[in-house]
C-alpha positions as CSV (number, residue, x, y, z in Angstrom):
1,M,141.7,-72.1,64.9
2,N,141.7,-68.5,66.0
3,Y,144.3,-66.0,67.4
4,N,144.1,-62.4,68.6
5,N,140.4,-62.0,67.9
6,I,140.9,-63.0,64.3
7,V,137.9,-64.7,62.7
8,V,138.0,-68.5,63.1
9,A,140.1,-70.0,60.4
10,T,138.8,-72.9,58.4
11,S,140.9,-73.2,55.3
12,E,144.6,-74.1,55.2
13,K,145.5,-70.7,53.8
14,E,143.7,-68.9,56.7
15,K,145.4,-71.2,59.3
16,A,148.8,-70.6,57.7
17,N,148.2,-66.8,57.9
18,I,147.3,-67.1,61.5
19,F,150.6,-68.8,62.2
20,A,152.3,-66.0,60.2
21,E,150.5,-63.4,62.3
22,F,151.5,-65.1,65.5
23,F,155.2,-65.5,64.6
24,Q,155.4,-61.9,63.4
25,S,153.7,-60.4,66.5
26,E,154.9,-62.7,69.3
27,I,158.2,-64.2,68.2
28,Y,160.0,-62.0,65.7
29,A,158.6,-58.6,66.7
30,A,161.1,-55.9,67.3
31,P,161.4,-55.4,71.1
32,N,160.4,-51.9,72.4
33,N,162.9,-49.4,73.7
34,T,162.3,-49.3,77.5
35,L,165.6,-47.7,78.6
36,P,167.5,-44.5,77.6
37,F,170.4,-46.9,76.7
38,H,168.1,-48.5,74.0
39,D,167.5,-45.1,72.3
40,Q,171.2,-44.4,72.4
41,V,171.9,-47.7,70.6
42,S,169.3,-47.0,68.0
43,K,170.8,-43.6,67.2
44,Q,174.3,-45.1,67.0
45,V,173.1,-47.9,64.7
46,N,171.5,-45.3,62.3
47,I,174.9,-43.6,62.2
48,I,176.6,-46.9,61.4
49,R,174.1,-47.7,58.6
50,N,174.7,-44.3,57.0
51,R,178.4,-44.7,57.3
52,T,178.5,-48.1,55.7
53,Q,176.2,-47.0,52.9
54,N,178.3,-44.0,52.1
55,T,181.7,-45.7,52.4
56,S,183.1,-46.5,49.0
57,D,186.6,-47.4,50.1
58,I,186.1,-50.7,52.1
59,K,189.1,-52.9,52.6
60,W,187.9,-56.3,51.4
61,K,189.9,-59.3,50.3
62,N,187.9,-61.0,47.6
63,I,186.6,-64.5,48.1
64,T,188.7,-66.9,46.2
65,P,187.6,-70.0,44.2
66,E,189.7,-72.1,46.7
67,E,187.6,-70.8,49.6
68,V,184.4,-71.6,47.8
69,K,185.6,-75.1,46.8
70,W,186.8,-75.9,50.4
71,H,183.5,-74.9,52.0
72,M,181.5,-76.8,49.4
73,K,183.3,-80.0,50.3
74,Q,182.2,-79.4,53.9
75,L,178.5,-79.1,53.1
76,R,176.0,-81.5,54.7
77,N,173.0,-82.9,52.9
78,S,170.4,-80.6,54.6
79,A,167.0,-79.8,53.3
80,T,166.4,-77.2,50.6
81,D,164.3,-74.1,50.5
82,P,162.0,-73.0,47.7
83,D,165.0,-72.7,45.3
84,N,165.3,-76.5,45.3
85,I,169.1,-76.3,45.0
86,H,170.4,-79.2,47.1
87,N,173.8,-79.4,48.7
88,R,174.3,-82.7,46.9
89,Y,174.2,-80.8,43.6
90,L,176.7,-78.2,44.9
91,K,179.1,-81.0,46.0
92,N,179.2,-82.3,42.4
93,Y,180.6,-78.9,41.3
94,T,182.4,-78.0,38.1
95,S,185.1,-75.4,37.7
96,Q,182.6,-73.3,35.8
97,L,180.2,-73.4,38.8
98,I,183.0,-72.4,41.2
99,D,183.8,-69.4,39.0
100,H,180.2,-68.3,38.9
101,L,179.7,-68.7,42.6
102,T,182.9,-66.8,43.4
103,L,181.7,-63.9,41.2
104,L,178.3,-64.0,42.8
105,F,179.6,-64.0,46.4
106,N,182.0,-61.2,45.7
107,S,179.2,-59.1,44.1
108,V,177.1,-59.6,47.3
109,V,179.7,-58.4,49.7
110,D,181.3,-55.9,47.4
111,D,180.5,-52.2,47.7
112,K,177.4,-51.6,45.6
113,H,174.8,-48.8,45.9
114,Q,171.7,-50.8,44.9
115,P,170.0,-52.4,47.8
116,S,169.3,-55.5,45.6
117,S,173.0,-56.1,45.5
118,Y,173.0,-57.1,49.1
119,R,170.2,-59.6,49.4
120,P,170.1,-62.1,46.5
121,I,170.8,-64.8,49.1
122,S,167.5,-64.6,50.9
123,L,165.9,-66.8,48.2
124,L,168.9,-69.1,47.7
125,S,169.0,-71.2,50.8
126,C,171.9,-73.6,50.2
127,L,173.9,-71.1,48.2
128,G,173.3,-68.5,50.9
129,K,174.5,-70.9,53.6
130,L,177.7,-71.5,51.5
131,L,178.5,-67.8,51.5
132,E,177.6,-67.6,55.2
133,R,180.1,-70.3,56.0
134,I,182.8,-68.3,54.2
135,I,181.9,-65.1,56.1
136,K,181.8,-67.1,59.4
137,Q,185.3,-68.5,58.8
138,R,186.7,-65.1,58.2
139,L,184.8,-63.6,61.2
140,L,186.2,-66.4,63.4
141,L,189.7,-65.7,62.3
142,E,189.2,-62.1,63.2
143,L,187.7,-62.9,66.6
144,N,190.3,-65.4,67.5
145,S,193.2,-63.2,66.5
146,R,192.0,-60.5,68.8
147,N,190.8,-62.9,71.6
148,I,187.3,-61.4,71.6
149,L,185.3,-64.5,72.5
150,P,185.1,-65.3,76.2
151,Q,187.2,-68.2,77.3
152,R,184.2,-69.8,79.2
153,Q,182.1,-69.9,76.1
154,A,182.3,-73.4,74.7
155,G,179.4,-73.4,72.3
156,F,180.0,-73.8,68.5
157,R,183.7,-73.2,68.8
158,P,186.5,-75.3,67.2
159,K,188.1,-77.8,69.6
160,K,185.6,-77.1,72.4
161,S,182.5,-79.0,73.4
162,T,179.8,-79.3,76.1
163,M,182.2,-81.4,78.2
164,Y,184.4,-78.3,78.8
165,N,181.9,-76.7,81.2
166,I,180.5,-79.9,82.5
167,V,184.0,-80.9,83.7
168,R,184.6,-77.4,85.1
169,I,181.5,-77.5,87.3
170,E,182.0,-81.1,88.4
171,R,185.6,-80.4,89.4
172,Y,184.6,-77.3,91.3
173,V,181.8,-79.0,93.2
174,K,183.9,-82.0,94.1
175,S,186.7,-79.8,95.4
176,Q,184.2,-78.1,97.7
177,L,182.4,-81.2,98.9
178,H,185.5,-83.3,99.4
179,P,188.2,-80.7,100.3
180,S,191.5,-81.3,102.0
181,K,190.5,-78.8,104.7
182,I,187.0,-77.4,105.5
183,R,183.9,-78.4,103.4
184,R,182.0,-75.5,101.8
185,H,178.4,-75.1,100.8
186,T,178.1,-75.1,97.0
187,A,175.2,-74.1,94.7
188,A,174.6,-73.6,91.0
189,I,171.9,-71.8,89.1
190,F,171.0,-72.8,85.5
191,F,169.3,-70.1,83.5
192,D,166.7,-70.4,80.7
193,I,166.5,-67.5,78.2
194,K,163.2,-67.2,76.4
195,A,163.6,-67.9,72.6
196,A,167.3,-66.9,72.9
197,F,168.3,-66.9,69.2
198,D,164.9,-65.5,68.1
199,S,165.1,-62.6,70.6
200,V,168.4,-61.1,69.6
201,W,168.0,-57.4,69.3
202,Q,169.3,-56.7,65.8
203,E,170.2,-53.1,66.4
204,G,172.1,-54.2,69.5
205,L,174.1,-56.8,67.6
206,I,175.1,-54.2,64.9
207,Y,176.0,-51.8,67.7
208,K,178.3,-54.5,69.3
209,F,180.0,-55.3,66.0
210,N,180.8,-51.6,65.6
211,D,181.9,-51.4,69.2
212,L,184.3,-54.3,68.7
213,R,185.8,-52.4,65.7
214,L,185.2,-55.3,63.3
215,P,186.0,-54.8,59.6
216,I,183.5,-52.5,57.9
217,Y,182.7,-55.1,55.2
218,I,181.6,-57.6,57.8
219,I,179.4,-54.9,59.5
220,K,177.9,-54.0,56.1
221,Y,177.3,-57.6,55.3
222,L,175.7,-58.2,58.7
223,I,173.3,-55.2,58.3
224,S,172.2,-56.6,55.0
225,F,172.0,-60.2,56.4
226,L,169.7,-59.2,59.2
227,E,167.4,-56.5,58.0
228,S,164.3,-56.9,55.9
229,R,164.3,-60.6,56.2
230,T,161.0,-62.3,55.5
231,A,159.5,-65.7,56.1
232,T,156.4,-67.7,55.3
233,V,154.6,-70.5,57.0
234,E,153.9,-73.7,55.1
235,L,150.9,-75.7,56.4
236,D,149.9,-78.8,54.5
237,N,151.5,-77.6,51.3
238,T,149.8,-74.2,51.6
239,L,151.9,-71.0,52.0
240,S,151.0,-68.1,54.2
241,R,151.6,-64.4,53.4
242,L,155.1,-63.1,53.8
243,F,155.9,-61.6,57.2
244,T,159.0,-59.7,58.4
245,L,161.5,-61.0,60.9
246,S,162.2,-57.9,63.0
247,S,164.3,-59.7,65.7
248,G,166.6,-62.7,66.1
249,T,169.1,-64.4,63.9
250,P,168.0,-66.7,61.1
251,Q,167.3,-70.2,62.1
252,G,169.5,-72.8,60.5
253,S,172.1,-70.3,59.3
254,P,175.7,-71.2,59.9
255,L,176.3,-67.7,61.1
256,S,173.5,-67.5,63.7
257,P,175.3,-69.4,66.6
258,L,178.4,-67.3,66.2
259,L,176.4,-64.1,66.1
260,Y,174.6,-65.1,69.3
261,I,177.9,-65.8,71.0
262,I,179.2,-62.4,70.0
263,Y,176.0,-60.8,71.2
264,T,176.4,-62.4,74.7
265,S,180.1,-62.1,74.9
266,D,179.9,-59.4,77.6
267,S,177.0,-61.0,79.5
268,M,179.3,-62.1,82.4
269,N,181.3,-58.9,82.7
270,G,179.4,-57.6,85.7
271,I,179.6,-60.9,87.6
272,P,181.7,-60.7,90.8
273,P,185.1,-62.5,90.6
274,H,184.2,-65.1,93.3
275,I,181.4,-66.4,91.0
276,E,182.2,-69.1,88.4
277,H,180.3,-69.2,85.1
278,G,179.9,-71.4,82.1
279,L,178.4,-70.6,78.7
280,V,177.5,-73.0,75.9
281,A,175.6,-70.9,73.3
282,D,172.4,-69.9,75.2
283,D,173.0,-72.3,78.1
284,T,174.2,-70.1,81.0
285,A,175.2,-71.4,84.5
286,L,176.6,-69.7,87.6
287,W,178.1,-71.4,90.6
288,T,179.9,-70.5,93.8
289,S,180.6,-71.7,97.3
290,S,180.8,-70.4,100.9
291,H,181.2,-71.6,104.4
292,Q,177.9,-70.0,105.3
293,L,174.5,-70.4,103.6
294,T,173.5,-66.8,104.0
295,N,176.7,-65.7,102.4
296,L,176.2,-68.3,99.6
297,N,172.7,-66.9,99.0
298,D,174.0,-63.3,98.9
299,R,176.7,-64.2,96.4
300,L,174.3,-66.0,94.1
301,Q,171.7,-63.3,94.3
302,Q,174.3,-60.6,93.6
303,S,175.4,-62.3,90.4
304,I,171.8,-63.0,89.3
305,N,170.9,-59.3,89.7
306,E,173.9,-58.4,87.5
307,F,172.9,-60.9,84.8
308,E,169.2,-59.7,85.0
309,K,170.5,-56.1,84.5
310,W,172.5,-57.2,81.5
311,C,169.5,-59.1,80.0
312,K,167.2,-56.0,80.4
313,A,169.8,-53.8,78.8
314,W,170.1,-56.1,75.7
315,K,166.4,-57.1,75.5
316,L,166.6,-60.7,76.4
317,K,164.1,-62.3,78.8
318,L,164.8,-64.8,81.5
319,Q,162.3,-67.5,82.2
320,P,162.2,-68.0,86.0
321,T,159.8,-71.0,85.7
322,K,162.5,-72.9,83.7
323,T,165.5,-71.6,85.7
324,E,166.8,-74.2,88.1
325,L,168.9,-74.1,91.3
326,V,170.8,-77.0,92.8
327,H,172.4,-77.0,96.3
328,F,175.1,-79.6,96.2
329,S,175.7,-81.5,99.4
330,I,176.9,-84.9,100.8
331,H,173.8,-84.7,103.1
332,P,171.0,-83.8,100.7
333,R,168.2,-84.6,103.2
334,K,169.5,-82.3,105.9
335,K,167.2,-79.4,106.8
336,Y,168.8,-76.0,107.1
337,K,167.6,-73.0,109.1
338,N,168.3,-70.7,106.2
339,P,168.1,-72.9,103.1
340,V,169.5,-71.8,99.7
341,Q,167.0,-69.9,97.7
342,V,167.2,-67.0,95.2
343,K,165.0,-64.7,93.2
344,V,164.9,-64.4,89.4
345,E,162.6,-61.7,88.1
346,N,161.1,-61.5,91.6
347,I,160.1,-65.1,91.6
348,T,161.6,-67.3,94.3
349,I,163.6,-70.3,93.0
350,Q,163.9,-73.2,95.4
351,P,166.6,-75.8,95.0
352,E,165.9,-79.0,93.0
353,T,167.3,-82.5,93.7
354,F,168.7,-82.6,90.1
355,T,168.8,-80.7,86.9
356,R,169.5,-81.3,83.2
357,Y,172.6,-79.4,82.0
358,L,174.1,-79.9,78.6
359,G,172.6,-83.4,78.2
360,M,173.7,-84.6,81.7
361,I,171.4,-85.1,84.7
362,M,173.3,-83.5,87.6
363,D,172.0,-84.6,91.0
364,N,172.8,-82.7,94.2
365,R,175.3,-85.4,95.3
366,L,177.0,-85.8,91.9
367,S,176.4,-89.5,92.1
368,W,175.1,-89.6,88.4
369,R,172.5,-92.3,89.3
370,T,169.6,-90.2,88.1
371,H,171.5,-89.6,84.8
372,L,172.1,-93.4,84.4
373,K,168.4,-94.1,84.9
374,Q,167.5,-91.6,82.2
375,V,170.0,-93.2,79.9
376,E,168.5,-96.7,80.5
377,T,165.1,-95.4,79.7
378,R,166.3,-93.6,76.6
379,I,168.0,-96.7,75.0
380,A,165.3,-99.2,75.8
381,A,163.7,-98.7,72.4
382,R,167.1,-98.8,70.7
383,L,167.9,-102.1,72.2
384,S,164.6,-103.5,70.9
385,L,165.4,-102.1,67.5
386,L,168.8,-104.0,67.5
387,R,167.0,-107.2,68.5
388,F,164.4,-106.7,65.7
389,L,167.0,-106.0,63.0
390,N,169.1,-109.0,63.9
391,R,166.0,-111.3,63.8
392,A,164.6,-109.8,60.7
393,A,167.7,-110.4,58.6
394,I,168.1,-113.8,57.0
395,E,171.9,-113.6,57.4
396,P,172.7,-110.6,59.6
397,N,176.0,-108.9,58.8
398,H,177.9,-108.7,62.1
399,N,179.9,-105.7,61.0
400,I,176.8,-103.7,60.2
401,M,175.2,-104.7,63.5
402,I,178.3,-103.7,65.5
403,N,178.3,-100.3,63.7
404,L,174.6,-99.9,64.6
405,Y,175.5,-100.6,68.2
406,K,178.2,-98.0,68.1
407,S,176.0,-95.3,66.6
408,L,172.7,-96.0,68.4
409,I,173.8,-97.3,71.9
410,R,177.5,-96.5,72.7
411,T,177.3,-92.8,71.8
412,V,174.5,-92.5,74.3
413,I,175.9,-94.5,77.2
414,I,179.4,-93.0,76.9
415,Y,178.3,-89.3,76.7
416,G,179.7,-87.4,79.6
417,Y,182.5,-90.0,80.1
418,P,185.0,-87.5,81.8
419,V,182.7,-86.9,84.8
420,L,181.2,-90.4,84.8
421,L,184.8,-91.7,85.3
422,C,184.7,-89.8,88.6
423,A,181.7,-91.9,89.7
424,D,182.0,-95.1,91.7
425,N,182.4,-98.4,90.0
426,K,178.8,-99.4,90.5
427,I,177.9,-96.8,87.8
428,W,180.3,-98.4,85.3
429,D,179.1,-101.9,86.2
430,R,175.6,-100.9,85.2
431,I,176.9,-99.2,82.0
432,Q,178.9,-102.4,81.2
433,I,175.7,-104.5,81.7
434,I,174.0,-102.2,79.1
435,Q,176.9,-102.8,76.6
436,N,176.8,-106.6,77.3
437,K,173.1,-106.7,76.6
438,A,173.3,-104.6,73.5
439,L,176.2,-106.7,72.0
440,R,174.3,-109.9,72.6
441,M,171.2,-108.5,70.8
442,A,173.3,-107.1,67.9
443,L,175.0,-110.4,67.4
444,G,172.0,-112.6,68.1
445,L,173.7,-114.4,71.0
446,P,171.8,-116.0,74.0
447,H,171.8,-114.2,77.3
448,Y,174.2,-116.7,78.9
449,T,177.0,-116.0,76.4
450,S,180.1,-115.0,78.4
451,V,181.1,-111.4,78.5
452,D,184.7,-112.1,77.3
453,Y,183.4,-114.0,74.3
454,I,181.0,-111.3,73.0
455,H,183.7,-108.6,73.4
456,R,186.3,-110.8,71.6
457,I,184.2,-111.6,68.6
458,A,182.8,-108.1,68.4
459,N,186.3,-106.6,68.7
460,I,184.9,-104.1,71.2
461,P,186.8,-103.0,74.4
462,R,185.1,-102.9,77.8
463,I,183.1,-99.7,78.1
464,K,185.3,-98.2,80.9
465,D,188.5,-99.0,79.0
466,Y,187.0,-97.2,76.0
467,A,186.1,-94.2,78.1
468,V,189.6,-94.0,79.5
469,N,191.0,-94.1,75.9
470,L,188.6,-91.2,74.9
471,L,189.8,-89.3,78.0
472,E,193.4,-89.7,77.0
473,R,192.7,-88.3,73.5
474,A,190.6,-85.4,75.0
475,A,193.5,-84.5,77.3
476,S,195.9,-84.5,74.4
477,T,193.5,-82.3,72.4
478,A,193.2,-79.8,75.3
479,A,197.0,-79.6,75.6
480,S,197.4,-79.0,71.9
481,S,194.7,-76.2,72.0
482,N,196.5,-74.6,74.9
483,E,193.6,-75.2,77.3
484,M,195.9,-75.9,80.1
485,I,193.3,-75.6,83.0
486,Y,191.0,-78.0,81.2
487,H,193.9,-80.3,80.4
488,R,194.9,-80.5,84.0
489,S,191.4,-81.3,85.0
490,L,191.2,-84.2,82.5
491,Q,194.6,-85.4,83.7
492,D,193.4,-85.5,87.3
493,I,190.4,-87.5,86.3
494,L,192.6,-89.8,84.2
495,Q,195.0,-90.4,87.1
496,A,192.1,-91.1,89.5
497,S,190.4,-93.5,87.1
498,R,193.7,-95.5,86.7
499,T,194.0,-95.6,90.5
500,Q,190.5,-97.1,90.8
501,Q,191.4,-99.8,88.2
């Protein structure tokens, strides 16, 4: 193994160090300042650092034992770091442990003058994540109370999911392809940002926190949280040298997704009003329509140029080779004199017949047939596993097998149910066949067993009925969250699906 003219590595230690050199130089290196704006941000961040270090009177409400206890109950059984403190241990807490952790966390975020006071968490993985959860919750309350996060950002936010933007784009495209008046050309572009979380410009993030006038204690914690972080590579139980992470947000941290959302919260500010957009963490999509293809191209290109300009200003890199364009049409084979095409980073992007967006395969007719083929391929091995488990057990427990079906199969075939309910009944016939086959395998029944019988003994509803029930609950949740546009979209789908039945 060799890298960057380094002598060929033979031992595990040398190989691990080559990985460390690669990550430090290629992935986590601090991006260079290429614009006057970058120098301006760097100067401002130095002022922010000095101000936070010299500020002794910081308004900070101490972390309480109740906060620590509540977040400890929410911990998942994730892997440990070198400290070997597992979340399972933390969940079996005592009152003495709660008191010690409360004291520790308050000492971390309190105003101290020793640098060591701000980074004891770097070596305490699970304990560090616990504190990050508490800070994240407080930060979310601040952001929500001031309505800072963009409405179209659905990633890692309470009561929002990937379905939010999938439904939005599906409703928009359908309204343009099947309008009450004149049909319009519609296209969408789906961007790929290179190593999005790892490429966050740390000084830029601190600058934005200060620009948003967030509490000083949170800015101070963030500076400590990001700066001088180190990592090491483990290769076959051999550790590399330590290397510095000069860019990005820490992988696996509960705070990182929220920090990225804040970092990109203004990414769509320069987009023209006639362009729709959707954000789910680092998944960014733009879509629009027009009566004329030339005008459609111009609209898309204008918005792309604005997004490129924003990415350059904030040191994120678009990957044109992984960016995809779809021209939605009811006549996908029709040849146009001026076909839809745009440029990203001076590379021409031609329309694809389908693309993957947030786990759904969207084809240019929104028929969802390509998506269903992918689902059938994906669950083939899971169906075989169900059959094997049923045959391997001497006396298979039907309740366990049904639960396995629900977790392994139904979660996959039902994903995207709001937009799949807009598809024709042939799609749901095929999905129902998958459910019939899976239930027979789970229960060890022959292929000629009637559909009514297997659903009755399994106590499982028909798959489309189950999807409609989920849609009713989703619409109710949207209404309670005051997402009225999303609620109306779900209600329209619900009404249409009941009409089809």
